[in-house]
C-alpha positions in Angstrom: -44.5 -32.9 65.1 -44.4 -29.3 65.4 -43.0 -27.0 68.4 -43.2 -23.5 69.4 -40.5 -21.3 67.7 -39.2 -18.4 70.1 -39.1 -15.2 68.6 -35.5 -14.9 67.8 -35.8 -17.9 65.6 -38.0 -16.2 63.1 -35.4 -16.2 60.6 -35.8 -19.8 60.2 -39.6 -20.1 60.2 -40.1 -19.7 56.4 -37.4 -22.7 55.9 -38.8 -24.8 58.6 -42.6 -24.2 57.9 -41.9 -25.3 54.2 -41.9 -28.8 55.1 -45.5 -29.0 55.7 -46.5 -26.6 52.9 -44.9 -28.6 50.0 -45.6 -32.1 51.2 -48.2 -32.5 48.7 -46.4 -30.3 45.7 -45.0 -31.6 42.6 -43.0 -29.9 39.7 -39.6 -28.7 38.8 -38.9 -25.0 40.2 -36.5 -22.7 38.7 -33.4 -21.8 40.9 -32.3 -18.2 41.4 -28.4 -19.0 42.0 -26.2 -18.8 39.1 -24.3 -22.2 38.1 -20.9 -21.8 37.3 -19.3 -23.7 34.3 -16.6 -25.9 35.2 -13.7 -23.7 34.4 -15.5 -20.9 36.8 -15.4 -22.9 39.8 -14.7 -21.0 42.9 -10.6 -20.3 42.7 -10.1 -17.8 45.4 -7.3 -19.0 47.9 -8.9 -20.9 50.7 -8.0 -20.2 54.6 -6.9 -24.0 54.1 -7.1 -25.2 50.6 -9.8 -28.0 50.3 -8.4 -31.4 48.8 -9.0 -31.2 44.9 -11.1 -34.1 45.3 -13.8 -32.3 46.6 -14.4 -30.6 43.0 -12.7 -33.3 40.8 -14.7 -35.9 39.0 -16.2 -39.3 40.1 -17.1 -38.7 43.8 -20.5 -38.8 45.1 -22.1 -35.9 46.8 -21.8 -37.5 50.1 -17.8 -38.2 49.5 -17.4 -34.5 48.5 -19.3 -33.0 51.4 -17.2 -35.6 53.8 -14.2 -34.1 52.2 -15.1 -30.6 52.2 -15.8 -31.1 56.1 -12.2 -32.6 56.7 -10.4 -29.8 54.7 -12.2 -26.5 55.5 -10.3 -23.6 57.3 -11.0 -21.2 60.1 -12.0 -17.7 59.9 -10.9 -14.7 61.7 -14.3 -14.5 63.7 -13.4 -18.1 65.0 -11.1 -16.5 67.4 -13.4 -14.2 68.7 -15.9 -16.1 70.3 -14.6 -14.7 74.0 -16.8 -11.4 72.9 -19.9 -11.0 74.5 -22.1 -10.5 71.5 -22.8 -12.8 68.6 -23.8 -10.8 65.5 -25.5 -12.0 62.3 -26.5 -10.1 59.0 -28.9 -11.9 56.9 -31.3 -10.7 53.8 -34.4 -12.7 53.4 -36.9 -12.8 50.4 -39.7 -15.1 51.7 -43.2 -16.1 50.6 -46.3 -14.5 52.3 -49.4 -15.9 50.9 -49.4 -14.7 47.5 -46.5 -12.3 48.0 -42.7 -12.1 48.5 -41.4 -10.3 51.8 -37.9 -8.7 51.5 -36.1 -8.4 54.7 -32.7 -7.2 55.7 -31.9 -8.3 59.5 -28.9 -7.4 61.6 -28.7 -9.2 64.9 -26.6 -8.8 68.1 -27.4 -11.3 70.8 -25.5 -11.0 74.2 -24.5 -14.8 74.7 -24.6 -14.7 78.7 -28.4 -14.0 78.8 -30.1 -13.7 75.6 -30.6 -9.7 75.7 -29.5 -7.6 72.6 -31.1 -5.8 69.7 -32.2 -6.1 66.0 -32.0 -3.8 63.2 -34.3 -4.3 60.5 -34.8 -2.9 57.1 -37.7 -4.0 54.6 -38.9 -3.4 50.9 -42.7 -3.3 49.8 -43.6 -6.8 49.3 -44.1 -8.0 45.7 -47.3 -9.1 44.5 -47.0 -12.9 43.3 -44.4 -15.7 44.1 -42.6 -16.1 40.6 -39.8 -13.8 41.8 -36.2 -14.2 41.5 -34.1 -12.3 44.2 -32.0 -9.6 42.4 -28.4 -7.9 43.4 -30.1 -4.3 43.2 -32.7 -5.4 45.9 -29.8 -6.0 48.3 -28.8 -2.3 47.9 -32.4 -0.9 47.9 -32.6 -2.9 51.4 -29.6 -1.4 52.6 -30.9 2.4 51.9 -34.4 1.7 53.4 -35.8 2.9 56.9 -34.2 0.9 59.7 -36.2 -0.1 62.8 -34.4 -0.9 65.8 -35.5 -3.2 68.4 -34.0 -3.8 71.7 -34.5 -7.0 73.8 -34.3 -7.6 77.3 -32.8 -10.6 79.2 -34.0 -13.6 77.3 -35.8 -12.0 74.6 -33.2 -13.5 72.1 -33.1 -17.5 72.0 -30.6 -19.2 70.2 -31.8 -21.9 67.4 -30.4 -24.7 69.4 -29.0 -24.8 73.0 -25.2 -23.8 73.3 -22.8 -25.2 73.2 -23.6 -26.8 70.0 -22.4 -30.3 69.4 -19.6 -31.3 67.0 -20.4 -35.0 66.7 -22.6 -34.9 63.4 -25.1 -37.8 64.6 -25.8 -36.0 68.0 -26.1 -32.7 65.8 -28.6 -34.5 63.5 -30.5 -35.6 66.0 -31.3 -32.2 67.4 -31.8 -30.7 63.8 -34.5 -33.2 62.8 -36.1 -36.4 64.9 -34.3 -39.6 64.0 -37.9 -41.1 64.7 -38.8 -39.7 61.3 -35.9 -40.9 59.4 -37.7 -42.9 57.4 -40.4 -40.7 56.2 -40.3 -39.0 52.8 -40.1 -35.7 53.9 -37.1 -36.5 56.6 -34.4 -35.3 53.9 -36.1 -31.7 53.6 -36.5 -31.5 57.3 -32.8 -32.2 57.7 -31.8 -29.8 55.4 -34.2 -27.1 56.7 -32.6 -27.8 60.4 -29.2 -26.9 59.1 -30.0 -24.0 57.3 -32.2 -22.6 60.4 -29.3 -23.1 62.5 -26.7 -21.4 59.8 -29.3 -18.3 59.7 -29.8 -18.1 63.5 -26.3 -19.1 65.1 -22.6 -18.6 64.8 -21.0 -21.9 64.0 -17.4 -22.8 64.7 -14.8 -24.7 62.3 -15.8 -27.7 64.0 -19.5 -27.0 64.2 -19.4 -26.2 60.2 -18.1 -29.3 59.7 -20.3 -31.3 61.8 -23.3 -29.6 59.6 -21.6 -30.7 56.3 -21.3 -34.0 57.9 -24.8 -34.2 58.7 -25.8 -32.9 55.1 -23.8 -35.9 53.8 -26.3 -38.1 55.5 -29.3 -36.4 53.4 -31.0 -39.0 50.9 -31.1 -37.8 47.5 -28.7 -34.8 48.1 -26.9 -34.0 44.6 -23.6 -31.9 43.8 -24.3 -29.0 41.3 -20.9 -27.8 40.8 -19.8 -24.0 41.4 -22.4 -21.5 41.8 -22.7 -17.7 42.9 -25.4 -16.3 45.1 -27.1 -12.9 44.9 -24.0 -11.1 46.3 -21.8 -12.8 43.7 -20.1 -14.8 46.1 -18.7 -18.2 44.6 -19.5 -21.3 46.5 -20.4 -25.0 45.9 -23.9 -25.7 45.4 -25.8 -29.0 46.8 -29.3 -29.6 45.9 -32.2 -31.9 47.5 -35.3 -32.2 45.6 -38.4 -34.0 46.8 -42.5 -33.6 47.1 -42.5 -30.6 44.7 -39.7 -28.6 46.8 -36.1 -28.0 45.7 -33.6 -26.6 48.1 -30.4 -25.3 46.9 -27.5 -24.5 49.5 -24.3 -22.8 48.4 -21.4 -23.2 50.4 -18.0 -21.5 51.0 -15.4 -24.0 49.8 -12.8 -22.4 51.9 -14.6 -22.2 55.4 -17.6 -24.4 55.0 -19.9 -21.4 55.8 -23.3 -21.2 54.3 -23.6 -18.3 52.0 -27.0 -18.8 50.9 -30.0 -21.1 50.8 -33.0 -21.2 48.2 -36.0 -23.3 48.4 -38.4 -23.1 45.3 -41.8 -24.8 45.5 -44.0 -26.0 42.4 -47.8 -27.2 42.3 -50.8 -24.8 42.3 -48.3 -21.6 43.2 -45.2 -22.5 41.7 -42.3 -20.1 42.5 -39.8 -19.0 45.4 -40.3 -19.9 48.8 -37.5 -18.4 50.5 -34.0 -17.1 49.9 -31.7 -16.5 52.7 -28.5 -14.8 52.3 -26.0 -14.6 55.1 -24.0 -11.7 54.5 -21.9 -11.8 57.9 -21.6 -13.6 61.1 -19.4 -12.9 64.0 -18.6 -11.4 67.5 -18.7 -8.0 68.8 -17.8 -6.1 71.9 -20.9 -3.9 71.7 -24.5 -4.1 70.6 -25.4 -2.0 67.6 -21.7 -2.0 66.3 -20.6 -2.8 62.8 -18.8 -6.0 62.8 -16.0 -4.6 61.1 -15.1 -0.8 60.3 
């Protein structure tokens, strides 16, 4: 069922590979994200105000995701897709055998030919896997030594071929094979596909809406209310728990962007499997330059 993953997709390897690792595990993991009480749900002014029914009572998670997809707004970066480079800034906590790795990755990929560069910062691995990412680790990563790798033509591949489809059924088929839809692990595979895409490519407003509609098709997905990620940003939390694995996605209620994705596993070695924090995404005129001054 697996296929080779290009080097530029290694941010998503931990997420995608967890399908096999957690298939036989069970238990209730402890989340890293902080759940907000109803009175503290995300209240920042949205680019396009989401319908009150998105967070109101009486809706199924699927109805909330569909309503959110229909009401998300655009971002300034949606209007800069003509620039030659796609830029992503992601911090990752990921399990490696019996330790947690901590990485800060900035990537500039030239859309025309797949060239570009990556700037990577790392902190020493943490022994054990019962770790909860902390805000102060973000600042330690920002001050750690930076290694820059330049990639020649074709060195950086997108997670999925571009342009990405905006039809949710088509996108779902690319993220997880529909031939496996009856398998118990299919919901987790589809969630992993959405996360892998969001931490690897820039998604336009229509593509973000398609991802939300794809998530609405995930069996067993639940709505957890308002939550904050490790960076303190408020969003809406959706969770999928199956086979000893619990994945929680925090989505920006204004734009539909994925802010953070966490996977906790139970079993013989319970604890954190991965935590992805998407800090910036957009387009730049040059490689190696900041997205914003």
